[in-house]
C-alpha positions in Angstrom: 14.4 -30.8 63.7 13.2 -31.0 67.3 16.7 -32.0 68.4 18.2 -29.1 66.5 15.7 -26.7 68.0 16.7 -27.9 71.5 20.4 -27.5 70.8 19.7 -23.9 69.7 18.1 -23.0 73.0 19.6 -19.9 74.7 21.3 -20.8 77.9 20.5 -18.1 80.5 21.7 -17.7 84.0 18.9 -16.0 86.1 19.6 -14.6 89.6 16.8 -14.9 92.1 17.4 -12.1 94.6 16.9 -11.9 98.3 14.1 -9.3 98.3 10.5 -10.7 98.3 9.3 -8.2 95.6 12.3 -9.0 93.5 11.7 -12.8 93.8 8.2 -12.4 92.6 9.1 -10.2 89.7 12.0 -12.4 88.6 9.8 -15.5 88.8 7.5 -14.1 86.1 10.6 -13.1 84.0 12.1 -16.5 84.4 8.8 -18.1 83.4 8.7 -15.9 80.3 12.2 -16.9 79.2 11.2 -20.6 79.6 8.0 -19.9 77.6 10.2 -18.6 74.9 12.2 -21.9 74.8 15.2 -20.7 76.8 17.2 -23.1 79.0 17.3 -21.2 82.3 19.6 -22.0 85.2 18.4 -20.2 88.4 20.9 -19.2 91.1 19.0 -18.3 94.3 20.9 -15.7 96.4 18.7 -16.5 99.4 19.3 -20.3 99.6 22.1 -21.3 97.2 25.9 -21.1 97.9 27.4 -22.8 94.9 27.9 -19.7 92.6 31.4 -20.7 91.6 30.2 -24.1 90.4 27.2 -22.5 88.6 29.6 -20.0 86.8 31.7 -22.9 85.4 29.0 -23.4 82.8 28.6 -21.4 79.6 25.7 -18.9 79.2 24.5 -16.6 76.5 23.4 -14.0 79.0 22.9 -13.3 82.7 19.5 -12.0 83.9 18.9 -10.2 87.1 16.6 -7.9 89.2 18.0 -4.4 89.8 21.8 -4.8 90.1 21.9 -8.5 91.2 22.8 -9.9 87.8 25.1 -7.1 86.8 27.0 -7.4 90.1 27.7 -11.0 89.6 28.8 -10.4 86.0 31.3 -7.6 86.9 32.6 -9.3 90.1 33.3 -12.5 88.2 34.5 -11.0 84.9 31.8 -12.7 82.8 32.0 -11.8 79.1 28.3 -12.1 78.3 25.5 -9.6 78.0 23.6 -8.8 81.2 19.8 -8.1 81.2 18.7 -6.0 84.2 15.1 -5.5 85.1 14.6 -2.6 87.5 11.4 -1.8 89.4 13.3 0.4 91.8 15.0 3.7 91.2 18.4 2.7 89.7 20.0 5.8 91.3 18.9 4.9 94.8 19.8 2.4 97.5 16.3 1.0 97.0 17.9 -0.9 94.1 20.7 -2.2 96.3 23.3 -0.9 98.7 26.0 -1.1 96.1 24.2 0.8 93.4 26.8 3.6 93.1 29.5 1.1 92.2 27.6 -0.7 89.5 25.6 2.2 88.0 28.4 3.2 85.6 28.4 -0.3 84.0 24.9 0.4 82.7 26.6 2.6 80.1 28.4 -0.4 78.6 27.0 -1.7 75.2 26.6 -5.3 76.4 24.5 -4.4 79.5 20.8 -4.0 78.9 18.4 -2.1 81.2 14.6 -2.6 81.3 13.0 0.0 83.5 9.4 -0.2 84.8 8.7 3.6 85.1 8.1 5.6 82.0 9.1 9.0 83.5 12.3 7.7 85.1 13.2 6.0 81.8 12.9 9.3 80.0 15.4 10.9 82.4 18.2 8.4 81.4 20.5 8.4 78.4 22.0 4.9 78.6 22.4 3.4 75.1 20.5 0.2 76.1 17.7 1.4 78.4 14.1 0.5 77.5 10.8 1.2 79.2 9.0 -2.0 80.1 6.1 -2.0 82.6 5.5 -5.0 84.9 4.1 -8.3 83.5 3.1 -11.6 84.9 2.7 -15.3 84.0 -1.0 -15.8 83.3 -0.5 -19.5 83.7 0.2 -18.9 87.4 -1.8 -15.7 88.2 -5.3 -16.6 87.2 -8.8 -17.1 88.6 -8.5 -20.3 90.7 -12.2 -20.6 91.2 -12.0 -20.2 95.0 -14.6 -18.4 97.1 -13.2 -15.1 98.4 -12.5 -15.1 102.2 -11.7 -11.4 102.4 -13.3 -8.3 101.1 -10.0 -6.3 100.7 -6.3 -7.2 100.5 -3.2 -5.1 101.0 0.3 -6.4 100.6 3.4 -4.5 101.4 5.1 -2.5 104.2 3.3 -0.2 106.6 6.7 1.5 107.0 5.7 5.1 107.0 3.3 7.0 109.3 1.1 7.8 106.2 0.7 4.1 105.2 0.2 2.9 108.8 -2.4 5.5 109.7 -4.1 5.1 106.4 -4.4 1.3 106.9 -5.6 1.7 110.5 -8.2 4.3 109.5 -9.5 2.0 106.7 -10.1 -0.9 109.1 -11.8 1.4 111.6 -13.9 3.0 108.9 -15.1 -0.3 107.4 -15.5 -2.6 110.5 -18.1 -4.7 108.6 -15.5 -5.8 106.0 -12.8 -8.4 106.3 -9.3 -7.0 105.4 -6.2 -9.0 104.9 -2.6 -7.7 105.1 0.5 -9.6 104.0 4.1 -8.6 104.9 7.2 -10.2 106.4 7.2 -10.8 110.2 9.6 -8.0 111.0 7.3 -5.5 109.3 4.4 -6.8 111.3 6.3 -6.3 114.5 7.4 -2.8 113.5 3.8 -1.8 112.6 2.5 -3.1 115.9 5.1 -1.0 117.8 4.1 2.1 116.0 0.4 1.6 115.6 -2.3 3.5 117.6 -4.3 0.3 117.6 -1.9 -2.7 117.5 -4.8 -5.1 117.7 -5.8 -4.1 114.2 -2.4 -5.3 112.9 -2.9 -8.7 114.5 -6.5 -8.9 113.3 -5.5 -8.3 109.6 -2.1 -9.9 109.4 -2.1 -13.1 107.3 1.6 -13.8 107.1 4.1 -13.2 104.3 4.4 -14.6 100.7 7.6 -15.1 98.7 6.4 -17.2 95.8 4.1 -16.8 92.8 1.7 -19.7 93.6 0.9 -18.5 97.2 0.6 -14.9 96.0 -1.9 -15.9 93.3 -3.9 -17.9 95.9 -3.9 -15.0 98.4 -5.2 -12.6 95.7 -7.9 -15.1 94.8 -9.0 -15.2 98.4 -9.9 -11.4 98.3 -12.6 -9.6 96.3 -10.4 -6.6 95.7 -6.9 -5.3 96.3 -5.9 -1.7 96.9 -2.5 -0.2 96.2 -0.3 2.5 97.7 2.5 2.7 95.1 5.8 3.5 96.7 8.4 3.4 94.0 8.9 5.5 90.9 7.0 8.5 89.6 4.5 7.3 87.0 4.5 3.5 87.3 2.2 0.8 88.6 3.7 -1.8 90.9 3.8 -5.6 90.3 0.7 -6.1 92.5 -1.4 -4.3 89.9 -0.8 -6.9 87.2 -1.0 -9.9 89.6 -4.4 -8.7 90.7 -5.9 -8.2 87.3 -4.5 -11.5 86.0 -6.4 -13.2 88.9 -9.6 -11.5 87.8 -9.9 -9.5 91.0 -10.6 -5.8 91.2 -7.6 -3.4 91.8 -8.1 0.1 93.1 -4.9 2.1 92.8 -3.8 5.4 94.0 -3.4 7.8 91.0 -0.5 7.1 88.7 0.0 8.4 85.2 0.5 4.8 83.9 -3.1 4.0 84.8 -3.4 5.0 81.1 -2.1 1.5 80.3 -5.6 0.3 81.3 -7.3 2.8 79.0 -9.4 4.4 81.7 -10.9 1.1 83.0 -9.0 0.7 86.3 -10.5 2.7 89.2 -8.2 4.9 91.3 -8.7 6.9 94.4 -7.7 10.5 95.1 -7.9 10.3 98.9 -9.1 8.2 101.8 -12.8 9.1 101.4 -12.7 8.4 97.7 -11.2 4.9 98.4 -13.8 3.9 101.0 -16.6 5.2 98.7 -15.3 3.1 95.8 -14.7 0.0 97.9 -18.3 0.0 99.1 -19.7 0.8 95.7 -17.8 -2.0 93.9 -18.7 -4.5 96.6 -22.4 -3.6 96.2 -22.5 -3.4 92.4 -21.6 -6.8 90.9 -22.2 -5.7 87.4 -19.8 -2.8 87.6 -17.3 -5.0 89.4 -17.4 -7.7 86.7 -17.1 -5.1 83.9 -13.9 -3.5 85.4 -12.4 -6.9 86.2 -12.9 -8.3 82.7 -11.8 -5.1 80.8 -8.6 -4.8 82.9 -7.9 -8.6 82.5 -8.2 -8.4 78.7 -5.8 -5.5 78.4 -3.2 -7.1 80.7 -3.5 -10.5 79.0 -2.8 -8.9 75.7 0.0 -6.5 76.7 1.5 -7.6 80.0 1.9 -11.3 79.8 5.3 -12.9 80.5 5.7 -14.7 77.2 5.2 -11.6 75.0 7.2 -9.2 77.2 10.2 -11.5 77.6 10.1 -12.1 73.8 10.5 -8.3 73.5 13.5 -8.5 75.9 15.1 -11.3 73.9 14.6 -9.4 70.6 16.3 -6.3 72.1 19.3 -8.2 73.5 20.0 -10.3 70.4 
């Protein structure tokens, strides 16, 4: 029976995209497929160059982030379902420079779209579009038992004047706290050129992260993470779920989908509110632990990779 079960495994081709956010998101999706007993072949668009050879094998579906999988399916005439997870606006270049070419294919009955933003999902009428918030692999994102080195962590671009000035002001307002910032090198250089206080950028910059293990460790090294959600209308980004899975405190800007955490996740309305809540949660261990544990329990139940990818598999079958 074990041999028969192995033979019945779904053979899935998963596309690991170039974008860092996409690679992290896809890693949890790939993990979830494997947790559901799928045989997953990964093609890495950043490092692999043997796509023709990979496509010679037979697959039951192709899985991608944004349009990455759908593009390969269409360009190569693959006659298998595509499963497309979007955490970028599917009608915008944020989901790829070729979005206008491939958008119409989402109408086809054998192409399945899973969309992370509830409001954006409600705007679409594709036959096979489904709302699915972010989720993570709790075997990777977890409390590693390390002593935090930083008080606060932020990961992402400082690519707008609002984000950059907000970050600089936060460091200046809380000079007694250690703040870590993670981004790719070119975004560090860009922020330094535009910053009023470029020394702040160098002080906080801790490098960039493109894999689950290192991201989990970085989150563990901080007591809390704050978010400035950039994409979507109502949604929470991937960092939200990574953080709560690591049993660290997340403070988010306000989003409607904070309701996923049943009122337990703190949010900030403006800069003063954020600094007030940072200092209060750092001073109140009891309140900190309560929030961390309540958010963890909710995410573990509803936003884990095995359960969420099982839902995807059930939809596509």
